[in-house]
N, C-alpha and C positions, 0 to 999 in steps of 0.2 A: 459351253459345257465342260463339268467339273470331271474328273477321273474316277470314275468307281469300279473298283475291281470288285467282282462278285463270286464268292468260293461257296459251293452247294452241296446238297446233299439231295437224293434223287426226289425228285417230286417239287423241287424249289425252281426249277425253271421259269415255272408258271409266275413267280413274283419278280423277275429281272425288272422289268418295265417299272412296276410303281415302285419298286425301291429306287431306281435312276431318278424317277422323277419326284419322289419324296425326297431324297435328299437335294437335288436340284431347289425344288420350291422352299423347303427348309431354309437354305442359302440364300437364296432370292430375297425370300422375306424378313431373314436376319440383315438385311442389308450388306453380306459380304460380296464383294464384287470383284474378288480376285480368283485366279484358278485353284481349285481345291483336290486333294486325293482324298479318300474315304475307303475303307475295304469294308465288305459287308459278306461274314459266312453265315449259312444256315448250318445248325446242327440237329443232333438229336437231343435227347432229354438226359442221357448219360453225360453226354458229354459239357453241355452247359451246367450240369452239377457237380463237374470234376471243375470246370473254370469257376464257379462262383465258390467252390470252396476254398481251391488255389489262390484265387484272387483277393475274394473280400473275406475270407474266414466262414461263410455261409454254407452250412451242410445241407443246399437242399437243390432242387431244377428252379429254376426262374425262368423269364421270359424273354428277356433280352441283357445283354452288358454291353458296355460302351467303354471302352479304352483310349481315353484322350492321348495324343501323342504331346502335351504341352502342359504347362501349367499356366494360366492366366492367359493372357492376348498375345503371347509371341509363338508364334510355330514354327517348327523346322521346315527349311525349305528344301525340295529335292531339286538337286543342282541340274539335274536333266533337263527340267522343264519349269522351273519356278513355281512349281505348286506348292500350297500351303498342305503339309502333312496333318488333318488332321486327327486321324487313328482309326479304330476299328471296332466295327459293331458287328458283334453274335449273337443273331437269333434263334429262339430255337422253335424250330418248325413244326413238330407236334405241338408244343405250348399254345403258339397261335393259332394252328387251327383249332383248338379246343377252346381256348378264347373267342374266336370267331364265333363259335357255335354257340357257345353260353353268352356270350352278348347279343346275339340276334342280328350280327350284321357280314358283311362279306368277309373272307379272308384275307383279301387284298386290304381292304379296308383296316384289319387287323395287323397285318403286315406294314401298311403304311405308316399307322399310329407308330407300331413301335420305333420303325427306321427314324421317324420325324422327331420321336421322343430322345434315340439315342444320339442323332446330330444336335438336338439342344444341349445335350450332356458333353459333345465333344467340343461345342463350344465355348464350354465354361458354366452355362447353366447348373442350378443343382437346387434339389429339394429335398432331401433328407433333413430333418429334423427343422426345417424352415418353412410354415405355414403357407407365407406369402409367395415365399419362391415356388412350392408347389401351384400354388391357383394361379400365378404368373406363366407357368411352364406350360399347365392345362390349357390356358387360353390361348397361347402361343401354337400349341400342337392344333386344337381345334377352327386355327385360322387359317391353318396350313392346310390340315385336310381339306376343309372348305374349298379352298381356292384348288384344290384337285378333285375335287370333287367325291372326294372320299367321305360323305358323313355316317353319321352311326346307321342312318337308314339304307344304306348302302347294302343291298344282297349281292 
């Protein structure tokens, strides 16, 4: 079992299990066979907007941000437990809930999707300006979500 620290805002406690399952399944499906640490935070629209502007120079809110702890395949190791420090995931809970409604699936599916998407980024996947990378990430995400039973039809 991997170490997943979940920091949240009120209302996000219902998603702790789906986040843990999504992180672990994504790591399993990607062949990561070592102990890893991931921090997941749920924030409001104002906080994700601030973080997006501060870290990416984008002056708008977004649904999720990923902050890898390393570049490439070498991860910093927690000396206390030997876990690879993958990084941080920040999810806008209001945006995730709105997108679930917009796309017609469950909030759990949307939070699972955002979590898996971010774990792939923490592992080095990228899709910015790369159509093939975007397609591959989408395939990987759907595969992991399917293994979790979080399909688009999940309500």
